[in-house]
Structures are given as C-alpha cells and as structure tokens.
Backbone bond lengths (Angstrom), bond angles and torsions (degrees), N, CA, C in turn:
res aa  C-N    CA-C-N  psi(-1)  N-CA   C-N-CA  omega(-1)  CA-C   N-CA-C  phi
1 M - - - 1.472 - - 1.525 110.39 -
2 N 1.350 114.42 -39.15 1.452 118.84 -178.94 1.523 111.19 -63.45
3 N 1.358 116.32 -43.50 1.461 120.59 178.87 1.527 110.98 -65.25
4 L 1.335 115.58 -37.75 1.465 119.55 178.63 1.522 110.37 -63.18
5 W 1.332 115.86 -43.28 1.465 120.47 179.36 1.531 110.96 -62.00
6 K 1.328 115.96 -42.73 1.461 119.85 178.14 1.522 111.01 -61.49
7 S 1.326 116.32 -40.43 1.466 120.38 -179.93 1.516 111.21 -64.70
8 L 1.338 115.41 -40.90 1.463 119.27 179.98 1.522 111.21 -65.60
9 V 1.328 116.08 -42.18 1.457 120.40 179.44 1.523 110.47 -64.49
10 L 1.343 116.60 -45.11 1.454 121.25 179.71 1.518 110.80 -61.81
11 G 1.338 115.73 -42.16 1.459 119.67 179.25 1.514 111.73 -62.24
12 A 1.331 116.22 -40.95 1.467 120.56 179.25 1.517 110.82 -65.35
13 L 1.335 116.36 -41.13 1.463 120.08 179.48 1.520 111.69 -65.04
14 L 1.330 115.70 -43.32 1.463 119.74 179.48 1.524 110.79 -63.73
15 S 1.337 116.05 -40.95 1.457 120.52 179.11 1.510 110.87 -62.99
16 S 1.353 115.16 -43.83 1.462 120.11 179.23 1.511 111.25 -63.97
17 T 1.346 116.41 -42.21 1.465 120.80 179.56 1.514 111.13 -63.64
18 A 1.327 117.12 -40.64 1.467 120.94 -179.88 1.513 110.82 -64.17
19 A 1.344 115.34 -41.50 1.468 118.99 -179.64 1.515 110.26 -64.67
20 W 1.352 116.36 -42.21 1.452 120.66 -179.89 1.522 111.00 -65.57
21 A 1.329 116.11 -40.18 1.465 120.51 -177.66 1.521 111.49 -65.94
22 A 1.330 117.45 -23.80 1.462 119.99 -178.28 1.516 112.00 -69.52
23 I 1.334 117.95 -25.80 1.458 121.18 179.98 1.524 108.81 -85.12
24 Q 1.310 114.75 113.11 1.455 121.33 179.48 1.533 109.09 -101.14
25 S 1.302 116.42 141.14 1.462 120.61 176.38 1.520 109.19 -139.51
26 E 1.305 115.14 147.90 1.452 119.45 -178.77 1.523 111.04 -156.81
27 E 1.315 115.78 147.89 1.448 120.68 173.34 1.517 108.34 -79.33
28 V 1.322 116.42 136.08 1.460 121.24 -176.75 1.527 109.15 -132.03
29 S 1.321 115.50 159.72 1.457 121.26 177.32 1.520 109.50 -129.66
30 Y 1.314 116.15 144.73 1.457 122.31 175.38 1.521 107.43 -147.36
31 Q 1.317 117.03 170.80 1.454 120.86 -170.55 1.529 112.35 -120.09
32 S 1.344 114.90 149.98 1.462 121.25 171.10 1.523 108.00 -150.14
33 D 1.314 116.34 116.14 1.473 122.09 178.79 1.528 112.17 51.97
34 G 1.319 115.86 41.60 1.454 120.50 176.74 1.519 115.02 81.63
35 V 1.338 117.48 -0.03 1.460 121.65 179.36 1.525 109.25 -100.24
36 T 1.325 116.16 132.96 1.455 120.22 177.06 1.526 109.29 -83.80
37 L 1.309 115.60 124.78 1.460 122.48 178.94 1.527 107.84 -108.15
38 K 1.321 116.46 133.37 1.459 121.43 -174.34 1.526 110.39 -112.65
39 G 1.316 115.43 108.26 1.452 121.40 -177.91 1.512 112.74 -107.95
40 Y 1.317 114.60 -173.99 1.466 121.54 -177.83 1.519 107.21 -142.71
41 L 1.320 116.24 118.73 1.458 122.91 -175.10 1.518 110.79 -105.20
42 A 1.328 116.71 136.57 1.464 121.30 178.27 1.521 109.55 -137.01
43 Y 1.339 116.14 137.02 1.464 120.93 179.25 1.522 109.65 -161.24
44 D 1.320 114.96 162.42 1.462 122.61 178.44 1.520 108.01 -94.79
45 D 1.330 116.87 116.07 1.472 119.46 -177.46 1.525 112.93 -94.13
46 S 1.348 116.90 10.83 1.464 118.73 178.06 1.525 111.31 -77.46
47 S 1.334 116.31 -11.84 1.462 121.06 178.29 1.524 109.55 -121.31
48 S 1.328 115.22 141.77 1.463 120.21 177.99 1.524 111.65 -95.13
49 E 1.339 116.30 -2.59 1.463 119.83 -179.35 1.522 111.13 -74.46
50 K 1.322 115.36 143.60 1.459 119.58 175.96 1.521 109.09 -73.10
51 R 1.323 115.17 149.19 1.455 119.98 -176.84 1.531 109.95 -142.84
52 P 1.348 117.90 166.59 1.463 120.10 178.24 1.523 111.77 -62.64
53 G 1.318 115.46 156.00 1.459 121.60 176.59 1.520 110.57 -112.60
54 V 1.322 115.84 148.62 1.466 121.04 179.45 1.527 109.32 -130.91
55 L 1.321 115.38 126.39 1.459 121.91 174.92 1.531 109.04 -87.31
56 V 1.324 116.44 138.71 1.468 121.90 177.70 1.528 107.88 -117.98
57 V 1.340 116.66 114.97 1.464 120.36 -178.58 1.530 109.36 -101.53
58 H 1.295 115.52 127.95 1.466 123.91 -170.28 1.532 114.32 -71.13
59 E 1.337 114.29 167.52 1.458 122.31 172.40 1.531 109.36 -71.04
60 W 1.342 116.27 179.19 1.466 118.45 -177.71 1.525 112.49 -66.86
61 W 1.333 117.70 -12.17 1.464 120.78 177.40 1.523 111.84 -69.97
62 G 1.329 117.26 -17.33 1.467 120.66 -178.04 1.515 112.00 103.20
63 H 1.318 114.13 -179.25 1.469 121.10 -177.30 1.534 109.15 -71.57
64 N 1.329 114.97 95.38 1.467 120.20 -177.24 1.527 110.86 -119.62
65 E 1.314 115.85 -168.75 1.464 120.95 -175.97 1.528 112.05 -65.30
66 Y 1.317 117.58 -29.02 1.464 118.97 179.87 1.526 111.03 -62.57
67 A 1.321 117.20 -45.22 1.469 120.78 178.29 1.526 110.18 -63.33
68 R 1.319 116.51 -37.81 1.467 120.39 179.71 1.531 110.86 -66.66
69 K 1.322 115.83 -38.90 1.466 119.45 178.70 1.522 110.37 -60.27
70 R 1.315 117.04 -43.68 1.460 120.59 179.37 1.531 110.75 -64.77
71 A 1.324 117.03 -35.28 1.465 119.87 176.89 1.525 110.69 -63.34
72 R 1.328 116.87 -42.13 1.466 120.26 178.39 1.530 111.14 -65.74
73 M 1.316 116.92 -38.26 1.465 120.21 177.88 1.527 110.89 -62.72
74 L 1.296 116.49 -38.93 1.471 120.51 177.12 1.526 110.73 -67.36
75 A 1.325 116.70 -37.32 1.465 120.26 177.49 1.520 110.65 -63.24
76 E 1.315 116.56 -38.24 1.465 120.96 177.97 1.523 111.37 -65.67
77 M 1.335 116.52 -24.16 1.453 121.68 178.14 1.532 112.01 -83.91
78 G 1.340 116.71 -6.14 1.454 119.99 177.03 1.512 115.49 106.14
79 Y 1.336 117.61 6.26 1.457 121.23 178.81 1.525 110.04 -102.02
80 T 1.322 116.14 161.43 1.454 120.19 167.15 1.517 106.36 -97.17
81 A 1.323 116.79 124.57 1.456 120.51 -173.82 1.521 111.24 -120.04
82 L 1.312 114.89 141.67 1.462 121.33 176.76 1.519 109.31 -122.70
83 A 1.331 116.02 113.75 1.457 120.34 171.12 1.524 105.97 -78.91
84 V 1.332 116.40 115.66 1.457 120.80 -170.05 1.523 111.51 -88.63
85 D 1.314 114.89 169.52 1.459 123.33 177.04 1.518 107.70 -121.37
86 M 1.328 117.27 108.93 1.459 120.48 -179.99 1.523 112.98 -93.68
87 Y 1.330 117.68 -11.48 1.462 120.72 -176.19 1.526 114.21 -97.94
88 G 1.328 116.63 -21.65 1.459 120.40 -179.21 1.510 112.47 94.62
89 D 1.327 115.45 137.40 1.459 123.67 178.16 1.522 112.24 60.93
90 G 1.336 116.64 18.25 1.458 120.75 177.38 1.517 114.54 66.03
91 K 1.329 117.66 21.38 1.459 119.28 -174.54 1.530 111.70 -71.51
92 T 1.327 114.47 145.02 1.455 121.86 -179.87 1.521 109.49 -130.27
93 A 1.345 115.50 163.62 1.452 121.12 -179.58 1.523 110.11 -115.69
94 D 1.329 116.25 146.10 1.456 122.12 175.68 1.522 111.84 -108.50
95 H 1.339 116.07 -5.94 1.460 120.92 -178.38 1.531 109.19 -135.36
96 P 1.332 118.03 142.80 1.467 120.92 -179.10 1.530 114.16 -54.61
97 K 1.337 118.36 -32.43 1.472 120.25 179.55 1.521 110.80 -61.93
98 D 1.342 115.63 -44.39 1.464 119.75 179.17 1.527 110.56 -69.80
99 A 1.333 116.04 -40.90 1.463 120.08 179.68 1.526 110.42 -60.48
100 K 1.314 116.40 -43.72 1.470 120.58 179.35 1.517 111.17 -63.00
101 A 1.335 116.47 -41.06 1.463 120.17 179.49 1.517 111.23 -64.19
102 F 1.331 117.16 -44.20 1.461 120.82 178.77 1.530 110.35 -62.37
103 M 1.335 115.54 -43.86 1.454 120.62 -178.29 1.529 111.51 -63.49
104 L 1.329 116.77 -47.17 1.465 120.85 -177.55 1.524 111.67 -65.11
105 E 1.321 115.89 -31.92 1.472 119.71 178.20 1.525 110.44 -59.72
106 V 1.335 115.68 -36.08 1.463 120.08 177.98 1.528 110.76 -79.13
107 L 1.338 116.66 -47.67 1.456 120.36 -175.34 1.530 112.87 -64.36
108 E 1.322 116.69 -30.68 1.459 120.26 179.64 1.516 112.91 -83.31
109 H 1.321 116.41 -8.10 1.467 121.64 177.24 1.536 107.68 -133.22
110 M 1.330 115.11 66.25 1.459 119.68 -172.31 1.522 113.85 -66.10
111 D 1.328 117.54 -21.62 1.467 118.60 174.05 1.525 109.72 -62.27
112 T 1.328 115.10 -40.97 1.469 120.23 177.22 1.522 110.31 -67.77
113 G 1.341 116.12 -42.60 1.458 120.04 179.03 1.515 111.81 -61.03
114 K 1.323 115.98 -43.85 1.464 119.82 179.38 1.523 110.80 -64.16
115 A 1.327 116.18 -40.84 1.467 119.96 179.91 1.530 110.78 -62.35
116 R 1.329 116.40 -39.41 1.469 119.77 179.33 1.528 111.09 -68.61
117 F 1.320 115.92 -38.50 1.464 119.62 177.23 1.527 110.16 -63.74
118 L 1.327 116.84 -45.32 1.466 120.57 -178.87 1.523 111.42 -66.42
119 A 1.341 116.95 -32.83 1.471 119.87 176.71 1.526 109.93 -63.94
120 A 1.329 115.82 -40.43 1.470 120.05 177.42 1.524 110.49 -65.84
121 K 1.321 116.11 -42.60 1.465 120.79 179.53 1.531 110.73 -61.18
122 D 1.324 116.82 -44.52 1.466 120.59 179.50 1.522 111.08 -64.14
123 F 1.324 115.88 -40.93 1.463 120.18 179.65 1.524 110.44 -62.17
124 L 1.324 116.13 -46.53 1.468 120.18 -179.04 1.520 110.90 -64.61
125 E 1.314 116.28 -44.57 1.461 119.97 -175.85 1.521 112.10 -66.25
126 A 1.333 116.52 -23.96 1.467 120.77 -179.85 1.529 112.93 -84.60
127 H 1.340 116.86 -7.57 1.465 118.99 -177.94 1.527 110.78 -67.04
128 K 1.306 115.73 147.40 1.463 121.91 -174.77 1.516 113.77 -60.50
129 T 1.329 117.94 -23.16 1.469 120.53 -176.76 1.524 113.32 -92.27
130 V 1.324 117.67 -7.78 1.462 121.00 -170.19 1.528 112.44 -99.72
131 E 1.321 114.74 134.90 1.461 121.30 176.69 1.521 108.94 -81.94
132 K 1.293 116.35 121.14 1.464 122.07 -175.65 1.522 110.57 -58.59
133 G 1.320 115.38 137.37 1.458 120.61 177.43 1.515 114.49 87.08
134 K 1.337 117.01 -0.36 1.467 120.02 -179.44 1.528 109.70 -119.43
135 I 1.329 114.44 81.20 1.452 120.93 -177.23 1.526 109.66 -128.99
136 A 1.330 115.90 134.06 1.464 122.66 173.03 1.520 107.71 -123.94
137 A 1.323 116.48 169.54 1.459 120.27 179.37 1.522 109.88 -142.28
138 I 1.322 115.57 139.74 1.462 120.72 173.86 1.520 107.68 -126.34
139 G 1.329 115.83 155.30 1.451 118.78 -179.56 1.511 111.86 -152.11
140 Y 1.332 114.74 155.08 1.452 122.16 -177.59 1.529 110.21 -120.93
141 C 1.338 116.84 131.00 1.462 122.25 179.21 1.535 109.70 54.07
142 F 1.335 118.50 -114.39 1.468 121.45 174.87 1.521 110.31 -50.40
143 G 1.327 116.46 -44.04 1.460 121.04 -178.48 1.515 112.89 -65.75
144 G 1.350 116.37 -32.55 1.454 119.93 176.95 1.517 110.91 -64.71
145 G 1.325 115.82 -44.44 1.455 119.44 176.04 1.515 111.93 -63.89
146 M 1.336 115.91 -35.38 1.463 120.14 -179.54 1.526 111.93 -65.67
147 V 1.328 118.35 -45.27 1.468 118.95 -178.54 1.529 110.64 -68.10
148 L 1.337 116.88 -32.20 1.465 118.86 174.68 1.525 110.27 -66.96
149 G 1.324 116.20 -37.56 1.455 120.02 176.72 1.514 112.37 -63.05
150 M 1.327 116.47 -38.05 1.465 120.00 178.85 1.530 110.53 -69.02
151 A 1.331 116.38 -35.99 1.467 119.67 175.94 1.523 110.11 -64.96
152 R 1.345 116.71 -44.30 1.462 120.79 177.96 1.518 111.67 -59.84
153 A 1.339 115.81 -33.90 1.465 120.90 -178.34 1.524 112.38 -78.67
154 G 1.328 116.55 -1.45 1.456 119.92 177.61 1.509 115.25 79.43
155 V 1.343 117.08 19.14 1.467 119.87 177.98 1.527 108.90 -61.38
156 D 1.321 115.25 140.20 1.460 121.63 -175.09 1.529 110.34 -75.64
157 L 1.332 115.76 88.99 1.452 123.22 178.54 1.519 108.59 -128.63
158 A 1.332 116.11 147.03 1.465 119.03 177.53 1.519 110.37 -69.06
159 G 1.324 116.33 -38.01 1.453 120.04 -179.45 1.508 111.27 -168.22
160 V 1.333 116.15 160.13 1.461 122.07 175.07 1.516 108.74 -133.85
161 A 1.329 116.36 149.55 1.456 121.84 176.73 1.518 108.76 -134.88
162 S 1.323 115.71 127.93 1.454 122.37 -179.48 1.523 109.98 -109.70
163 F 1.328 115.85 127.83 1.455 121.96 176.11 1.526 108.28 -110.36
164 H 1.317 116.52 120.41 1.468 124.56 -176.77 1.531 112.07 39.24
165 G 1.329 115.38 47.22 1.455 120.95 179.07 1.520 111.92 -99.89
166 S 1.322 115.46 162.67 1.453 120.88 175.77 1.523 109.43 -67.54
167 L 1.336 116.43 136.51 1.462 120.74 -175.71 1.525 113.05 -104.95
168 G 1.323 117.35 -9.29 1.458 120.86 -177.68 1.521 112.24 -75.40
169 A 1.333 114.78 162.34 1.463 120.11 179.47 1.521 109.86 -147.95
170 K 1.344 116.39 137.17 1.466 120.04 175.11 1.517 110.46 -65.51
171 A 1.312 114.96 -38.85 1.467 120.59 179.93 1.528 108.24 -127.58
172 P 1.331 118.42 102.66 1.465 121.38 179.63 1.519 112.24 -57.98
173 A 1.309 115.41 151.26 1.468 120.43 179.43 1.526 110.35 -65.67
174 K 1.304 114.41 145.34 1.460 119.69 177.71 1.532 109.89 -94.74
175 K 1.276 115.39 161.27 1.457 122.07 -178.05 1.527 111.31 -53.96
176 G 1.326 115.57 126.58 1.462 121.11 176.17 1.509 116.04 81.70
177 E 1.340 118.12 -0.93 1.468 119.71 -175.43 1.533 113.52 -82.12
178 I 1.327 116.87 -25.96 1.465 119.68 -175.76 1.525 110.43 -85.43
179 K 1.330 115.69 115.65 1.464 121.19 179.63 1.528 111.99 -87.45
180 A 1.311 115.94 -32.45 1.465 121.35 -174.70 1.523 111.69 -81.13
181 K 1.315 115.67 147.41 1.460 119.93 168.07 1.531 107.21 -75.52
182 V 1.317 116.23 143.65 1.461 120.88 -170.24 1.531 111.09 -121.89
183 R 1.327 115.84 132.31 1.455 121.44 174.10 1.527 108.37 -130.23
184 V 1.329 115.51 135.28 1.461 121.52 -178.69 1.521 109.59 -126.63
185 F 1.330 115.92 131.48 1.455 122.33 176.51 1.526 107.36 -120.67
186 T 1.327 116.10 116.83 1.459 119.78 -174.21 1.514 110.42 -139.67
187 G 1.326 115.95 164.79 1.455 121.13 -178.61 1.513 111.84 -106.95
188 A 1.322 116.53 138.80 1.466 121.00 179.91 1.526 111.42 -67.39
189 K 1.337 117.38 -22.33 1.457 121.09 -179.90 1.528 112.24 -104.54
190 D 1.339 115.40 23.12 1.461 121.28 178.07 1.532 108.72 -91.92
191 P 1.334 118.78 107.14 1.464 120.50 -178.70 1.518 113.56 -67.46
192 M 1.327 116.82 -14.70 1.456 120.56 179.16 1.526 111.96 -84.59
193 S 1.327 116.50 -12.32 1.464 121.81 174.48 1.533 107.83 -137.07
194 P 1.332 116.65 70.55 1.468 120.04 -177.20 1.520 111.92 -65.12
195 S 1.330 115.38 164.70 1.461 120.56 -175.75 1.528 112.41 -57.52
196 E 1.340 117.02 -33.43 1.464 120.00 178.84 1.523 110.92 -63.12
197 Q 1.326 115.97 -38.94 1.465 120.40 179.26 1.524 110.77 -69.22
198 V 1.315 116.55 -38.74 1.464 120.69 177.48 1.525 109.78 -61.88
199 Q 1.323 116.82 -43.63 1.466 121.02 179.27 1.521 111.23 -63.21
200 M 1.324 117.10 -43.81 1.470 120.98 178.89 1.521 110.82 -63.29
201 F 1.330 115.91 -38.50 1.466 119.66 178.65 1.527 110.40 -62.98
202 E 1.319 116.68 -45.19 1.461 119.59 179.95 1.521 111.17 -63.14
203 E 1.305 117.01 -39.62 1.470 120.30 177.42 1.524 110.80 -63.60
204 E 1.330 115.72 -39.16 1.464 120.57 177.72 1.523 110.81 -63.16
205 M 1.331 116.85 -46.10 1.453 120.68 -178.67 1.535 111.62 -64.67
206 K 1.321 116.77 -39.16 1.460 120.22 177.77 1.524 110.96 -63.75
207 A 1.332 116.04 -44.35 1.465 120.33 -179.90 1.528 111.06 -64.51
208 A 1.329 116.14 -33.61 1.472 120.80 179.91 1.522 111.60 -81.61
209 E 1.342 116.21 -5.49 1.464 122.52 -177.59 1.530 111.52 56.94
210 A 1.334 114.81 42.25 1.468 120.87 179.12 1.522 110.12 -85.08
211 D 1.311 115.37 153.26 1.462 122.22 171.20 1.524 105.75 -85.15
212 Y 1.319 116.90 102.39 1.461 119.14 -173.29 1.530 110.98 -139.25
213 Q 1.320 114.37 162.32 1.461 121.64 173.10 1.515 108.31 -152.31
214 V 1.331 116.31 135.98 1.455 122.22 177.79 1.527 108.97 -116.01
215 V 1.324 115.90 127.60 1.461 121.60 176.41 1.525 107.49 -112.44
216 V 1.332 116.38 120.72 1.464 121.33 179.96 1.527 109.04 -109.61
217 Y 1.333 116.11 123.09 1.461 121.12 178.56 1.527 108.76 -93.49
218 P 1.337 117.33 117.66 1.470 122.45 -170.62 1.524 115.60 -54.92
219 N 1.318 117.82 -36.54 1.467 120.49 -174.15 1.527 113.89 -106.81
220 A 1.325 116.74 3.81 1.462 120.09 -173.79 1.525 112.77 -84.38
221 K 1.332 114.42 139.44 1.466 121.75 174.70 1.523 109.39 -102.83
222 H 1.322 115.65 -172.54 1.457 119.43 -179.65 1.532 110.72 -66.58
223 S 1.324 115.48 146.32 1.469 123.42 177.78 1.522 112.76 64.98
224 F 1.335 116.41 33.32 1.463 120.88 -173.38 1.517 115.16 -66.26
225 T 1.331 118.95 -14.27 1.468 120.31 179.67 1.522 113.50 -89.99
226 N 1.318 117.29 -11.38 1.463 120.72 -173.12 1.526 111.18 -99.76
227 P 1.329 117.93 116.18 1.466 121.22 179.66 1.528 113.68 -59.05
228 D 1.333 117.99 -19.52 1.460 121.06 179.09 1.529 112.27 -85.06
229 A 1.336 117.49 -2.41 1.460 120.84 -174.97 1.520 112.31 -59.84
230 D 1.336 117.64 -40.70 1.464 120.29 -178.88 1.530 111.13 -60.74
231 A 1.315 116.11 -43.88 1.467 120.06 -179.20 1.523 110.63 -65.77
232 F 1.336 116.48 -43.17 1.469 120.03 178.12 1.526 110.32 -62.40
233 G 1.339 115.79 -43.26 1.455 120.19 -178.88 1.515 112.53 -60.96
234 T 1.328 116.10 -42.46 1.460 120.77 179.15 1.524 111.63 -69.23
235 K 1.304 116.20 -44.31 1.463 120.97 -176.12 1.522 112.08 -64.48
236 F 1.353 116.19 -40.15 1.463 119.56 -173.86 1.533 113.41 -111.53
237 D 1.319 116.34 10.83 1.463 121.36 179.81 1.530 111.21 51.60
238 M 1.328 114.55 55.11 1.456 121.22 -179.42 1.530 109.53 -119.73
239 P 1.340 117.78 152.73 1.474 121.18 -177.95 1.527 112.19 -78.88
240 L 1.320 116.10 63.17 1.458 122.69 -179.11 1.518 109.35 -113.86
241 A 1.328 116.93 144.60 1.464 119.94 176.83 1.523 110.13 -163.26
242 Y 1.313 115.14 136.28 1.459 120.56 175.33 1.522 109.30 -77.59
243 D 1.328 115.80 141.01 1.463 121.56 177.22 1.519 107.19 -131.30
244 A 1.327 116.09 100.75 1.468 121.35 -173.58 1.521 111.87 -59.39
245 E 1.319 116.73 -40.27 1.463 119.89 -178.59 1.523 111.72 -65.92
246 A 1.334 116.29 -45.09 1.466 120.23 179.10 1.524 111.24 -67.32
247 D 1.330 115.92 -36.94 1.464 120.74 177.24 1.531 110.03 -60.75
248 K 1.329 116.48 -50.11 1.462 121.14 -178.44 1.519 111.73 -62.78
249 D 1.330 115.94 -44.23 1.465 119.57 -177.74 1.521 111.67 -67.45
250 S 1.319 117.57 -42.41 1.465 120.16 -178.66 1.523 111.40 -66.90
251 W 1.332 116.47 -36.03 1.474 118.86 178.33 1.529 110.28 -69.37
252 S 1.318 116.84 -38.66 1.463 120.68 176.30 1.527 110.89 -61.65
253 K 1.315 115.65 -42.52 1.474 119.63 178.67 1.523 110.93 -67.50
254 L 1.337 117.12 -33.80 1.463 119.63 175.59 1.528 110.32 -63.66
255 Q 1.321 116.79 -43.43 1.457 120.53 179.04 1.526 110.68 -57.31
256 D 1.325 116.46 -45.61 1.469 120.62 178.52 1.532 110.55 -63.51
257 F 1.321 116.09 -40.51 1.470 121.42 -179.68 1.522 110.60 -61.22
258 L 1.330 117.44 -47.22 1.463 121.07 -178.83 1.529 110.96 -65.83
259 K 1.313 116.67 -40.64 1.465 119.72 177.59 1.520 110.90 -60.05
260 D 1.329 115.53 -41.88 1.460 120.07 179.76 1.528 111.27 -67.61
261 L 1.322 116.39 -38.21 1.459 119.97 179.27 1.519 112.84 -61.94
262 F 1.328 115.08 -41.14 1.465 119.88 -170.04 1.528 114.31 -111.15
263 K 1.326 117.17 17.53 1.462 119.74 -178.53 1.523 110.51 -67.69
C-alpha cells in the first residue's frame, strides 16, 4: 500500500509538472513610432495547432505582474496572450500621481495610444502559435477603457472585454462602426463608473447597434478583480476593493465569451 501511495503521489507530481511546463512565457519587445514597448507573451507549447490570441491591457499602474498573471491564465485556457505595454519601455508606477500622469499622457494623445495598441496586435498576430484574424482584447481599469476605445475606433477585433474600466468617450461610436463584440464588467459601487455613466454607455452601444452586454456587480467597487486592490486602497486612501465573488464570476463569463467568439 505504501509503494502504491508513493506511485500515485509521484504520478500526480509528474502530471502537474508536465502541465506547468507546457505554459511558456517570455518577455518580448516591439516598436511603435520609435518607442520600444516591452510586453509579456504566454502560450501553451504542448500543442502545435494555431489558436486565437488575446491582448491584455494593464491598469493605470502600468505593465506589472497582475497583467502578466492574466496572460498566463489565458494561456492555460488555450489562447496565446500578450500583456501589452501602453506606456513605453515597460515603465510602471508605484504612486497614483505617477500612474495618473502616465495614463493621461496616453489618453491625451490617443493617436499614439492607438498606434501602440495596433503594434501589440500586429506582434501577437504574427506569432507562430496564433491564427491570423482571431484576436480579442481585455483590459483592466485604464486598460478596460482602452479596449473599449479601440472597439469604438473600429479596430478589427473579434471582441473586447472591460473589467472595471472607464465607460465614457469623448466621441461616441457611430452606427455600424463597432466591429468587435463588447462585454463590460463593472461595479455598482465604483465611483469611477457611476450608474449615470453606465446608462450613457448602454445608450451609446444601442445607438451604434453594437453587440454588447453589461454586467453590474451590486457590491463591487473599483478594481474588484485585483487581489492587491485592498492594499492599494488602504495605502492611498482610494475607493478600491477586491471582490472575490465578482472576480470569479466575471472571469467565468469571460471564458464563455471567448469560447463563443472563437467557436
């Protein structure tokens, strides 16, 4: 019995190690208008078949470990994922003042932001594991607003998903301009996306005749998917809070969304 138990344990460990080894990740660099952008690529190399690619756009803190974690989770689901760099040179912020400055630099120069997003999209689509023409994008906070902006701009994406992202737009989408299917996950207690903004967003999507869905979590605050939100909220006196239930449900709905997009 003892030898049998050892064999079972060893078999489980080997199986777990093999599964982990199949997920490959690497730091990558690509260019946009002379600026070096530093991303993070994750994919399962146990299969030689091409698969859809998913772009992951970071929070206002920049391309950090949280964005990379989501890329690895997508790789485990069978996609090739690229955690992108919207700020350049992979720079990140440790304080809200710096994060806001980095974010505004992009938002106030959206031509540059769009170019950086498209550079990431081209890089991902050219990867050996990715099936051309099958690209989606997800984003968190700043990144959520960014992927919605790319959808509004008519970028050729299968779908976009925004998690606690800004829903407002300087220029609302026009009828027929949005090619991507749109999913939004937001919190009812998120002061950065108040109910009035959610309503305006839905009216905009209806007028644009977009394929969209908005999921509002009644008790969720801003940054509800990030386990570090509580610490950030306490440290900087910001209305941030992790919500495990909303995080789990929104990720499950994302999985269903991606499966439906690429079935």
